Biopython code that builds the backbone (N, CA, C, O; Angstrom):
import numpy as np
from Bio.PDB.StructureBuilder import StructureBuilder

atoms = [
    (1, "MET", "N", (0.735, -1.176, 0.129)),
    (1, "MET", "CA", (0.089, -0.279, -0.104)),
    (1, "MET", "C", (0.710, 0.932, -0.043)),
    (1, "MET", "O", (1.601, 1.032, 0.801)),
    (2, "LYS", "N", (0.408, 2.100, -0.885)),
    (2, "LYS", "CA", (1.143, 3.125, -0.997)),
    (2, "LYS", "C", (1.430, 4.121, 0.274)),
    (2, "LYS", "O", (0.915, 3.617, 1.273)),
    (3, "LEU", "N", (2.027, 5.266, 0.553)),
    (3, "LEU", "CA", (1.861, 6.255, 1.445)),
    (3, "LEU", "C", (0.716, 7.259, 1.257)),
    (3, "LEU", "O", (0.320, 7.884, 2.241)),
    (4, "GLU", "N", (0.148, 7.456, 0.019)),
    (4, "GLU", "CA", (-0.828, 8.562, -0.051)),
    (4, "GLU", "C", (-2.001, 7.557, 0.312)),
    (4, "GLU", "O", (-3.003, 7.993, 0.878)),
    (5, "ILE", "N", (-1.919, 6.638, 0.091)),
    (5, "ILE", "CA", (-3.263, 5.673, 0.374)),
    (5, "ILE", "C", (-3.370, 5.078, 1.673)),
    (5, "ILE", "O", (-4.226, 4.238, 1.954)),
    (6, "LEU", "N", (-2.419, 5.554, 2.541)),
    (6, "LEU", "CA", (-2.828, 5.799, 4.332)),
    (6, "LEU", "C", (-3.533, 7.010, 4.471)),
    (6, "LEU", "O", (-4.702, 7.153, 4.831)),
    (7, "TYR", "N", (-2.665, 7.918, 4.134)),
    (7, "TYR", "CA", (-2.856, 9.485, 4.138)),
    (7, "TYR", "C", (-4.606, 9.133, 3.664)),
    (7, "TYR", "O", (-5.486, 9.108, 4.524)),
    (8, "ASP", "N", (-4.789, 8.975, 2.734)),
    (8, "ASP", "CA", (-6.140, 9.094, 2.213)),
    (8, "ASP", "C", (-7.554, 8.733, 3.023)),
    (8, "ASP", "O", (-8.627, 9.332, 3.095)),
    (9, "LEU", "N", (-6.862, 6.941, 3.848)),
    (9, "LEU", "CA", (-7.377, 6.614, 4.900)),
    (9, "LEU", "C", (-7.857, 7.426, 6.115)),
    (9, "LEU", "O", (-8.929, 7.290, 6.704)),
    (10, "ALA", "N", (-7.111, 8.080, 6.315)),
    (10, "ALA", "CA", (-6.785, 9.211, 7.455)),
    (10, "ALA", "C", (-7.662, 9.825, 7.511)),
    (10, "ALA", "O", (-8.451, 9.959, 8.447)),
    (11, "GLU", "N", (-7.645, 10.522, 6.009)),
    (11, "GLU", "CA", (-8.178, 11.809, 6.006)),
    (11, "GLU", "C", (-10.216, 10.984, 5.567)),
    (11, "GLU", "O", (-11.204, 11.630, 5.917)),
    (12, "LYS", "N", (-10.330, 9.916, 4.992)),
    (12, "LYS", "CA", (-11.969, 9.086, 5.345)),
    (12, "LYS", "C", (-12.201, 9.030, 6.220)),
    (12, "LYS", "O", (-13.234, 9.576, 6.606)),
    (13, "GLU", "N", (-11.351, 8.305, 7.116)),
    (13, "GLU", "CA", (-11.651, 8.218, 8.628)),
    (13, "GLU", "C", (-11.594, 9.500, 9.311)),
    (13, "GLU", "O", (-11.579, 9.397, 10.537)),
    (14, "ASN", "N", (-11.561, 10.602, 8.874)),
    (14, "ASN", "CA", (-11.713, 11.877, 9.652)),
    (14, "ASN", "C", (-10.380, 12.129, 11.154)),
    (14, "ASN", "O", (-10.463, 12.773, 12.200)),
    (15, "ILE", "N", (-9.401, 11.373, 10.635)),
    (15, "ILE", "CA", (-8.644, 11.365, 11.167)),
    (15, "ILE", "C", (-7.403, 12.548, 11.178)),
    (15, "ILE", "O", (-6.599, 12.233, 10.301)),
    (16, "LYS", "N", (-6.988, 13.766, 11.856)),
    (16, "LYS", "CA", (-6.313, 14.331, 11.859)),
    (16, "LYS", "C", (-4.627, 13.906, 11.962)),
    (16, "LYS", "O", (-4.260, 13.062, 12.780)),
    (17, "ILE", "N", (-3.780, 14.510, 11.149)),
    (17, "ILE", "CA", (-2.560, 14.167, 11.041)),
    (17, "ILE", "C", (-2.207, 14.962, 11.548)),
    (17, "ILE", "O", (-2.869, 15.955, 11.247)),
    (18, "TYR", "N", (-0.580, 15.415, 13.046)),
    (18, "TYR", "CA", (-0.301, 16.539, 13.131)),
    (18, "TYR", "C", (1.270, 16.026, 13.032)),
    (18, "TYR", "O", (1.556, 14.829, 12.993)),
    (19, "ASN", "N", (2.224, 17.063, 12.999)),
    (19, "ASN", "CA", (3.404, 17.078, 13.161)),
    (19, "ASN", "C", (3.951, 17.514, 14.492)),
    (19, "ASN", "O", (3.724, 18.691, 14.770)),
    (20, "TRP", "N", (4.761, 16.664, 15.550)),
    (20, "TRP", "CA", (4.428, 16.713, 16.709)),
    (20, "TRP", "C", (5.975, 15.990, 17.354)),
    (20, "TRP", "O", (6.232, 14.808, 17.125)),
    (21, "HIS", "N", (6.561, 16.542, 17.860)),
    (21, "HIS", "CA", (7.823, 15.923, 18.769)),
    (21, "HIS", "C", (7.117, 15.081, 20.149)),
    (21, "HIS", "O", (6.585, 15.484, 21.183)),
    (22, "ILE", "N", (7.440, 13.569, 19.528)),
    (22, "ILE", "CA", (7.084, 12.652, 20.833)),
    (22, "ILE", "C", (8.164, 12.087, 20.974)),
    (22, "ILE", "O", (8.831, 11.388, 20.210)),
    (23, "GLU", "N", (8.340, 12.491, 22.199)),
    (23, "GLU", "CA", (9.652, 11.830, 23.309)),
    (23, "GLU", "C", (9.634, 10.327, 23.398)),
    (23, "GLU", "O", (8.755, 9.767, 24.053)),
    (24, "ASP", "N", (10.673, 9.579, 22.697)),
    (24, "ASP", "CA", (10.711, 8.215, 22.778)),
    (24, "ASP", "C", (10.075, 7.503, 21.629)),
    (24, "ASP", "O", (10.303, 6.308, 21.438)),
    (25, "ALA", "N", (9.357, 8.134, 20.930)),
    (25, "ALA", "CA", (8.380, 7.123, 19.755)),
    (25, "ALA", "C", (8.026, 8.246, 18.171)),
    (25, "ALA", "O", (7.907, 9.454, 17.962)),
    (26, "ASP", "N", (7.972, 7.073, 17.415)),
    (26, "ASP", "CA", (7.955, 7.954, 16.052)),
    (26, "ASP", "C", (6.244, 8.603, 15.711)),
    (26, "ASP", "O", (5.858, 9.514, 14.977)),
    (27, "GLY", "N", (5.496, 7.628, 16.642)),
    (27, "GLY", "CA", (3.974, 8.380, 16.079)),
    (27, "GLY", "C", (3.365, 7.879, 17.132)),
    (27, "GLY", "O", (3.863, 6.953, 17.773)),
    (28, "ILE", "N", (2.104, 8.484, 17.468)),
    (28, "ILE", "CA", (1.322, 7.867, 17.847)),
    (28, "ILE", "C", (-0.641, 8.124, 17.779)),
    (28, "ILE", "O", (-1.112, 9.243, 17.575)),
    (29, "PHE", "N", (-1.234, 7.285, 17.921)),
    (29, "PHE", "CA", (-2.662, 7.390, 18.207)),
    (29, "PHE", "C", (-3.657, 7.860, 19.075)),
    (29, "PHE", "O", (-3.896, 7.022, 19.944)),
    (30, "ILE", "N", (-4.144, 8.601, 19.146)),
    (30, "ILE", "CA", (-4.936, 9.224, 20.481)),
    (30, "ILE", "C", (-6.485, 9.391, 19.918)),
    (30, "ILE", "O", (-6.777, 9.907, 18.840)),
    (31, "ASN", "N", (-7.531, 8.771, 21.008)),
    (31, "ASN", "CA", (-8.632, 9.341, 20.662)),
    (31, "ASN", "C", (-9.178, 9.710, 22.135)),
    (31, "ASN", "O", (-9.188, 9.161, 23.237)),
    (32, "ILE", "N", (-9.636, 10.953, 21.570)),
    (32, "ILE", "CA", (-10.056, 11.269, 22.868)),
    (32, "ILE", "C", (-11.677, 11.609, 22.801)),
    (32, "ILE", "O", (-12.025, 11.915, 21.660)),
    (33, "ASP", "N", (-12.514, 11.617, 23.574)),
    (33, "ASP", "CA", (-13.846, 11.874, 23.423)),
    (33, "ASP", "C", (-14.393, 11.671, 22.143)),
    (33, "ASP", "O", (-15.120, 12.513, 21.616)),
    (34, "LYS", "N", (-14.089, 10.613, 21.613)),
    (34, "LYS", "CA", (-14.399, 10.307, 20.034)),
    (34, "LYS", "C", (-13.858, 10.710, 18.826)),
    (34, "LYS", "O", (-14.101, 10.394, 17.661)),
    (35, "ILE", "N", (-12.930, 11.615, 19.440)),
    (35, "ILE", "CA", (-12.086, 12.731, 18.005)),
    (35, "ILE", "C", (-10.537, 11.783, 18.146)),
    (35, "ILE", "O", (-9.775, 11.631, 19.100)),
    (36, "ASN", "N", (-10.513, 11.362, 17.002)),
    (36, "ASN", "CA", (-9.081, 10.769, 16.789)),
    (36, "ASN", "C", (-8.155, 11.845, 15.833)),
    (36, "ASN", "O", (-8.424, 12.673, 14.963)),
    (37, "ALA", "N", (-6.615, 11.236, 16.655)),
    (37, "ALA", "CA", (-5.916, 12.234, 15.838)),
    (37, "ALA", "C", (-4.352, 11.353, 15.998)),
    (37, "ALA", "O", (-3.903, 10.768, 16.984)),
    (38, "ILE", "N", (-3.881, 11.491, 14.900)),
    (38, "ILE", "CA", (-2.595, 11.059, 14.675)),
    (38, "ILE", "C", (-1.334, 11.861, 14.941)),
    (38, "ILE", "O", (-1.261, 12.876, 14.248)),
    (39, "ALA", "N", (-0.267, 11.643, 15.821)),
    (39, "ALA", "CA", (1.043, 12.425, 15.706)),
    (39, "ALA", "C", (2.296, 12.160, 15.026)),
    (39, "ALA", "O", (3.076, 11.470, 15.683)),
    (40, "LEU", "N", (2.542, 12.389, 14.315)),
    (40, "LEU", "CA", (4.001, 11.612, 13.760)),
    (40, "LEU", "C", (5.030, 12.533, 14.240)),
    (40, "LEU", "O", (4.778, 13.679, 14.611)),
    (41, "ASN", "N", (5.844, 12.164, 14.228)),
    (41, "ASN", "CA", (7.644, 12.923, 14.410)),
    (41, "ASN", "C", (8.251, 12.863, 13.441)),
    (41, "ASN", "O", (9.136, 12.012, 13.351)),
    (42, "TYR", "N", (8.000, 13.696, 12.447)),
    (42, "TYR", "CA", (8.375, 13.855, 10.793)),
    (42, "TYR", "C", (9.745, 14.082, 11.194)),
    (42, "TYR", "O", (10.419, 13.555, 10.309)),
    (43, "ASP", "N", (10.716, 14.718, 12.286)),
    (43, "ASP", "CA", (11.822, 14.925, 12.244)),
    (43, "ASP", "C", (12.808, 13.371, 12.560)),
    (43, "ASP", "O", (13.950, 13.170, 12.145)),
    (44, "GLU", "N", (12.076, 12.545, 13.292)),
    (44, "GLU", "CA", (12.732, 11.513, 13.755)),
    (44, "GLU", "C", (12.673, 10.267, 12.596)),
    (44, "GLU", "O", (13.498, 9.359, 12.499)),
    (45, "LEU", "N", (11.465, 10.476, 11.739)),
    (45, "LEU", "CA", (11.032, 9.181, 11.097)),
    (45, "LEU", "C", (11.865, 9.143, 9.691)),
    (45, "LEU", "O", (12.022, 8.109, 9.042)),
    (46, "GLY", "N", (12.398, 10.480, 9.302)),
    (46, "GLY", "CA", (13.839, 10.014, 8.312)),
    (46, "GLY", "C", (13.641, 10.167, 6.761)),
    (46, "GLY", "O", (13.952, 10.950, 5.864)),
    (47, "THR", "N", (12.789, 8.707, 6.976)),
    (47, "THR", "CA", (12.667, 8.171, 5.323)),
    (47, "THR", "C", (11.537, 7.827, 5.274)),
    (47, "THR", "O", (10.865, 7.521, 6.259)),
    (48, "TYR", "N", (10.998, 7.824, 3.633)),
    (48, "TYR", "CA", (9.316, 7.347, 3.127)),
    (48, "TYR", "C", (8.965, 6.061, 4.126)),
    (48, "TYR", "O", (7.968, 5.860, 4.819)),
    (49, "ILE", "N", (10.115, 5.305, 3.940)),
    (49, "ILE", "CA", (9.536, 3.702, 4.151)),
    (49, "ILE", "C", (9.168, 4.192, 5.957)),
    (49, "ILE", "O", (8.129, 3.821, 6.501)),
    (50, "ALA", "N", (10.130, 4.985, 6.616)),
    (50, "ALA", "CA", (9.901, 4.766, 8.256)),
    (50, "ALA", "C", (8.303, 5.549, 8.280)),
    (50, "ALA", "O", (7.472, 5.138, 9.090)),
    (51, "GLU", "N", (8.008, 6.528, 7.470)),
    (51, "GLU", "CA", (6.714, 7.131, 7.718)),
    (51, "GLU", "C", (5.758, 6.203, 7.259)),
    (51, "GLU", "O", (4.625, 6.077, 7.724)),
    (52, "LYS", "N", (6.297, 5.494, 6.242)),
    (52, "LYS", "CA", (4.567, 4.870, 5.896)),
    (52, "LYS", "C", (4.418, 3.590, 6.698)),
    (52, "LYS", "O", (3.248, 3.228, 6.820)),
    (53, "GLN", "N", (5.626, 2.578, 7.456)),
    (53, "GLN", "CA", (5.411, 2.069, 8.409)),
    (53, "GLN", "C", (4.569, 2.681, 9.920)),
    (53, "GLN", "O", (3.488, 2.226, 10.294)),
    (54, "THR", "N", (5.292, 3.731, 10.609)),
    (54, "THR", "CA", (4.623, 4.330, 11.160)),
    (54, "THR", "C", (3.209, 4.868, 11.212)),
    (54, "THR", "O", (2.470, 5.005, 12.187)),
    (55, "LEU", "N", (2.997, 5.155, 9.870)),
    (55, "LEU", "CA", (1.478, 5.851, 9.848)),
    (55, "LEU", "C", (0.363, 4.764, 9.891)),
    (55, "LEU", "O", (-0.662, 4.937, 10.551)),
    (56, "ALA", "N", (0.680, 3.255, 8.917)),
    (56, "ALA", "CA", (0.181, 2.090, 9.216)),
    (56, "ALA", "C", (0.082, 1.284, 10.376)),
    (56, "ALA", "O", (-0.798, 0.469, 10.655)),
    (57, "GLU", "N", (1.211, 1.647, 11.098)),
    (57, "GLU", "CA", (0.851, 0.850, 12.450)),
    (57, "GLU", "C", (-0.296, 1.933, 13.652)),
    (57, "GLU", "O", (-1.048, 1.401, 14.469)),
    (58, "GLU", "N", (-0.198, 3.103, 13.518)),
    (58, "GLU", "CA", (-1.247, 4.286, 14.128)),
    (58, "GLU", "C", (-2.432, 4.222, 13.746)),
    (58, "GLU", "O", (-3.418, 4.193, 14.482)),
    (59, "LEU", "N", (-2.413, 4.190, 12.255)),
    (59, "LEU", "CA", (-3.986, 3.505, 11.481)),
    (59, "LEU", "C", (-4.489, 2.414, 12.450)),
    (59, "LEU", "O", (-5.538, 2.500, 13.088)),
    (60, "GLY", "N", (-3.656, 1.419, 12.490)),
    (60, "GLY", "CA", (-3.825, -0.005, 12.800)),
    (60, "GLY", "C", (-4.364, 0.280, 14.273)),
    (60, "GLY", "O", (-5.203, -0.562, 14.591)),
    (61, "HIS", "N", (-4.140, 1.143, 15.171)),
    (61, "HIS", "CA", (-4.761, 1.439, 16.450)),
    (61, "HIS", "C", (-5.902, 1.649, 16.133)),
    (61, "HIS", "O", (-6.734, 0.902, 16.648)),
    (62, "TYR", "N", (-6.359, 2.634, 15.258)),
    (62, "TYR", "CA", (-7.781, 3.082, 15.022)),
    (62, "TYR", "C", (-8.513, 1.779, 14.191)),
    (62, "TYR", "O", (-9.732, 1.671, 14.317)),
    (63, "TYR", "N", (-7.886, 0.928, 13.463)),
    (63, "TYR", "CA", (-8.771, -0.356, 12.698)),
    (63, "TYR", "C", (-9.117, -1.274, 13.714)),
    (63, "TYR", "O", (-10.250, -1.752, 13.671)),
    (64, "MET", "N", (-8.461, -1.560, 14.488)),
    (64, "MET", "CA", (-8.265, -2.600, 15.479)),
    (64, "MET", "C", (-8.889, -2.064, 16.574)),
    (64, "MET", "O", (-9.411, -2.962, 17.233)),
    (65, "ASP", "N", (-9.059, -0.933, 17.061)),
    (65, "ASP", "CA", (-9.636, -0.575, 18.404)),
    (65, "ASP", "C", (-8.483, -0.772, 19.297)),
    (65, "ASP", "O", (-8.740, -1.153, 20.439)),
    (66, "ALA", "N", (-7.475, -0.611, 19.028)),
    (66, "ALA", "CA", (-6.300, -0.808, 19.741)),
    (66, "ALA", "C", (-5.567, 0.043, 20.692)),
    (66, "ALA", "O", (-4.341, 0.063, 20.578)),
    (67, "THR", "N", (-5.959, 0.539, 21.340)),
    (67, "THR", "CA", (-6.090, 1.980, 21.814)),
    (67, "THR", "C", (-5.483, 1.828, 23.526)),
    (67, "THR", "O", (-5.354, 0.619, 23.718)),
    (68, "TYR", "N", (-5.179, 2.412, 24.477)),
    (68, "TYR", "CA", (-4.621, 2.238, 25.305)),
    (68, "TYR", "C", (-4.383, 3.803, 25.917)),
    (68, "TYR", "O", (-4.113, 4.763, 25.195)),
    (69, "SER", "N", (-4.525, 3.868, 27.303)),
    (69, "SER", "CA", (-4.262, 5.301, 27.551)),
    (69, "SER", "C", (-2.728, 5.728, 28.082)),
    (69, "SER", "O", (-2.018, 5.265, 28.975)),
    (70, "PRO", "N", (-2.503, 7.070, 26.911)),
    (70, "PRO", "CA", (-0.931, 7.455, 27.527)),
    (70, "PRO", "C", (0.105, 6.969, 28.737)),
    (70, "PRO", "O", (1.297, 6.664, 28.749)),
    (71, "TYR", "N", (-0.998, 7.053, 29.806)),
    (71, "TYR", "CA", (-0.792, 6.493, 31.419)),
    (71, "TYR", "C", (-0.311, 4.835, 31.707)),
    (71, "TYR", "O", (0.400, 4.207, 32.492)),
    (72, "CYS", "N", (-1.052, 4.631, 30.716)),
    (72, "CYS", "CA", (-1.153, 3.082, 30.765)),
    (72, "CYS", "C", (0.645, 2.497, 31.120)),
    (72, "CYS", "O", (1.703, 2.743, 30.541)),
    (73, "GLN", "N", (0.222, 1.418, 32.662)),
    (73, "GLN", "CA", (1.944, 0.811, 32.803)),
    (73, "GLN", "C", (1.408, -0.495, 32.657)),
    (73, "GLN", "O", (2.219, -1.317, 33.083)),
    (74, "ASN", "N", (0.486, -0.958, 32.274)),
    (74, "ASN", "CA", (0.186, -2.575, 32.188)),
    (74, "ASN", "C", (0.782, -3.126, 30.800)),
    (74, "ASN", "O", (0.145, -3.353, 29.771)),
    (75, "LEU", "N", (2.220, -3.293, 31.033)),
    (75, "LEU", "CA", (3.005, -4.155, 29.772)),
    (75, "LEU", "C", (2.006, -4.916, 29.373)),
    (75, "LEU", "O", (1.424, -4.490, 28.376)),
    (76, "GLN", "N", (1.591, -5.965, 29.851)),
    (76, "GLN", "CA", (0.803, -7.211, 28.767)),
    (76, "GLN", "C", (-0.489, -6.237, 28.109)),
    (76, "GLN", "O", (-0.690, -6.384, 26.903)),
    (77, "ILE", "N", (-1.413, -5.199, 28.903)),
    (77, "ILE", "CA", (-2.334, -4.395, 27.653)),
    (77, "ILE", "C", (-1.557, -3.843, 26.497)),
    (77, "ILE", "O", (-1.909, -3.810, 25.318)),
    (78, "ILE", "N", (-0.192, -3.320, 27.153)),
    (78, "ILE", "CA", (0.395, -2.222, 26.291)),
    (78, "ILE", "C", (0.707, -3.456, 24.557)),
    (78, "ILE", "O", (0.589, -3.194, 23.360)),
    (79, "SER", "N", (0.958, -4.249, 25.011)),
    (79, "SER", "CA", (1.885, -5.178, 23.880)),
    (79, "SER", "C", (0.473, -5.982, 23.176)),
    (79, "SER", "O", (0.497, -6.239, 21.972)),
    (80, "LYS", "N", (-0.505, -6.279, 23.857)),
    (80, "LYS", "CA", (-1.948, -6.938, 23.523)),
    (80, "LYS", "C", (-2.228, -5.732, 22.239)),
    (80, "LYS", "O", (-2.027, -6.000, 21.054)),
    (81, "GLN", "N", (-2.693, -4.461, 22.694)),
    (81, "GLN", "CA", (-2.377, -3.549, 21.561)),
    (81, "GLN", "C", (-1.573, -3.678, 20.677)),
    (81, "GLN", "O", (-1.744, -4.347, 19.659)),
    (82, "GLU", "N", (-0.479, -2.969, 21.006)),
    (82, "GLU", "CA", (0.417, -3.212, 19.924)),
    (82, "GLU", "C", (0.826, -3.856, 18.964)),
    (82, "GLU", "O", (1.242, -3.510, 17.858)),
    (83, "TYR", "N", (0.616, -5.314, 19.689)),
    (83, "TYR", "CA", (0.412, -6.813, 18.575)),
    (83, "TYR", "C", (-0.376, -6.062, 17.216)),
    (83, "TYR", "O", (0.185, -5.655, 16.198)),
    (84, "ARG", "N", (-2.085, -6.007, 17.584)),
    (84, "ARG", "CA", (-2.977, -5.736, 16.917)),
    (84, "ARG", "C", (-2.726, -4.759, 16.094)),
    (84, "ARG", "O", (-3.030, -4.947, 14.916)),
    (85, "ALA", "N", (-2.099, -3.445, 16.488)),
    (85, "ALA", "CA", (-1.925, -2.863, 15.604)),
    (85, "ALA", "C", (-0.852, -3.123, 14.381)),
    (85, "ALA", "O", (-0.927, -3.030, 13.155)),
    (86, "LYS", "N", (0.150, -3.481, 15.280)),
    (86, "LYS", "CA", (1.002, -3.981, 14.194)),
    (86, "LYS", "C", (0.742, -5.134, 12.847)),
    (86, "LYS", "O", (1.434, -5.214, 11.832)),
    (87, "LYS", "N", (-0.368, -5.898, 13.172)),
    (87, "LYS", "CA", (-0.886, -6.827, 12.774)),
    (87, "LYS", "C", (-1.567, -6.296, 11.652)),
    (87, "LYS", "O", (-1.338, -6.908, 10.609)),
    (88, "TRP", "N", (-2.620, -4.983, 11.536)),
    (88, "TRP", "CA", (-2.804, -4.783, 11.000)),
    (88, "TRP", "C", (-2.080, -3.984, 10.125)),
    (88, "TRP", "O", (-2.434, -3.899, 8.949)),
    (89, "ALA", "N", (-1.113, -3.388, 10.546)),
    (89, "ALA", "CA", (-0.319, -2.538, 9.791)),
    (89, "ALA", "C", (0.235, -3.665, 8.271)),
    (89, "ALA", "O", (0.062, -3.677, 7.052)),
    (90, "TYR", "N", (0.990, -4.523, 9.363)),
    (90, "TYR", "CA", (1.329, -5.830, 8.122)),
    (90, "TYR", "C", (0.746, -6.442, 7.389)),
    (90, "TYR", "O", (1.448, -7.110, 6.629)),
    (91, "TYR", "N", (-0.502, -6.537, 7.242)),
    (91, "TYR", "CA", (-1.427, -6.703, 6.470)),
    (91, "TYR", "C", (-1.802, -5.672, 5.359)),
    (91, "TYR", "O", (-1.796, -6.113, 4.209)),
    (92, "ALA", "N", (-2.029, -4.756, 5.487)),
    (92, "ALA", "CA", (-2.246, -3.642, 5.008)),
    (92, "ALA", "C", (-0.544, -3.235, 3.985)),
    (92, "ALA", "O", (-0.694, -2.984, 2.790)),
    (93, "LEU", "N", (0.108, -3.226, 4.248)),
    (93, "LEU", "CA", (1.361, -2.999, 3.747)),
    (93, "LEU", "C", (2.150, -4.159, 3.313)),
    (93, "LEU", "O", (3.336, -3.857, 3.178)),
    (94, "ILE", "N", (1.804, -5.751, 2.973)),
    (94, "ILE", "CA", (2.200, -6.351, 2.935)),
    (94, "ILE", "C", (0.680, -7.528, 2.613)),
    (94, "ILE", "O", (0.416, -8.551, 3.245)),
    (95, "PRO", "N", (-0.016, -6.988, 1.563)),
    (95, "PRO", "CA", (-1.304, -7.899, 1.214)),
    (95, "PRO", "C", (-1.021, -9.933, 1.202)),
    (95, "PRO", "O", (-0.007, -10.495, 0.787)),
    (96, "TYR", "N", (-2.111, -10.522, 1.714)),
    (96, "TYR", "CA", (-1.187, -11.754, 1.581)),
    (96, "TYR", "C", (-1.241, -12.115, 0.339)),
    (96, "TYR", "O", (-0.115, -12.571, 0.139)),
    (97, "GLU", "N", (-1.711, -12.184, -0.429)),
    (97, "GLU", "CA", (-1.207, -12.538, -2.013)),
    (97, "GLU", "C", (-0.405, -12.314, -2.693)),
    (97, "GLU", "O", (-0.027, -12.936, -3.686)),
    (98, "LYS", "N", (0.119, -10.984, -2.049)),
    (98, "LYS", "CA", (1.438, -10.464, -2.791)),
    (98, "LYS", "C", (2.685, -11.406, -1.903)),
    (98, "LYS", "O", (3.777, -11.480, -2.466)),
    (99, "LEU", "N", (2.582, -11.864, -1.022)),
    (99, "LEU", "CA", (3.192, -12.353, 0.093)),
    (99, "LEU", "C", (3.725, -14.016, -0.820)),
    (99, "LEU", "O", (4.700, -14.458, -1.427)),
    (100, "LYS", "N", (2.506, -14.400, -0.445)),
    (100, "LYS", "CA", (2.137, -15.653, -1.382)),
    (100, "LYS", "C", (3.233, -15.806, -2.396)),
    (100, "LYS", "O", (4.204, -16.560, -2.328)),
    (101, "SER", "N", (2.850, -14.796, -3.538)),
    (101, "SER", "CA", (3.502, -14.567, -5.014)),
    (101, "SER", "C", (5.014, -14.656, -4.803)),
    (101, "SER", "O", (5.703, -15.442, -5.454)),
    (102, "ALA", "N", (5.488, -13.871, -3.922)),
    (102, "ALA", "CA", (6.829, -13.844, -3.797)),
    (102, "ALA", "C", (7.199, -14.677, -2.944)),
    (102, "ALA", "O", (8.338, -14.355, -2.605)),
    (103, "PHE", "N", (6.816, -15.711, -2.323)),
    (103, "PHE", "CA", (7.326, -16.676, -2.044)),
    (103, "PHE", "C", (7.507, -18.121, -3.032)),
    (103, "PHE", "O", (8.504, -18.842, -3.054)),
    (104, "LYS", "N", (6.549, -18.256, -3.632)),
    (104, "LYS", "CA", (6.273, -19.114, -4.931)),
    (104, "LYS", "C", (7.083, -18.735, -6.265)),
    (104, "LYS", "O", (7.103, -19.454, -7.264)),
    (105, "LYS", "N", (7.834, -17.349, -6.126)),
    (105, "LYS", "CA", (8.733, -17.110, -6.996)),
    (105, "LYS", "C", (10.226, -17.111, -6.331)),
    (105, "LYS", "O", (11.088, -16.599, -7.044)),
    (106, "ARG", "N", (10.576, -17.525, -5.287)),
    (106, "ARG", "CA", (11.592, -18.070, -4.515)),
    (106, "ARG", "C", (11.826, -19.247, -4.685)),
    (106, "ARG", "O", (12.889, -19.852, -4.542)),
    (107, "ASN", "N", (10.696, -19.656, -5.039)),
    (107, "ASN", "CA", (11.041, -21.774, -5.144)),
    (107, "ASN", "C", (11.454, -22.135, -6.805)),
    (107, "ASN", "O", (11.703, -23.292, -7.141)),
]
sb = StructureBuilder()
sb.init_structure("model")
sb.init_model(0)
sb.init_chain("A")
sb.init_seg("    ")
for serial, (resi, resn, name, xyz) in enumerate(atoms, 1):
    if name == "N":
        sb.init_residue(resn, " ", resi, " ")
    sb.init_atom(name, np.array(xyz, "f"), 0.0, 1.0, " ", f" {name:<3s}", serial, name[0])
structure = sb.get_structure()
């Protein structure tokens, strides 16, 4: 999936995207009172690929309802929600049929 499509998905879902310095993170999905936003740390992302991966993961938090409070310290909850968001990102960035085709070409 192209980066532009990820931005189009965010716009379609009415998710605002902000350039924001975040300590120790490339991005964060925020849902407060049913208002959705993604903050991306553009200064730290550096490359097109990093931007695409980060945006896809943050959209994964939205699509998989994989959110948690920024004050959450329960590592089990955090790990579970991060796994769900990353899983969505993997499927969005590498569709199953393309992955399957790549394996067939390799053999």
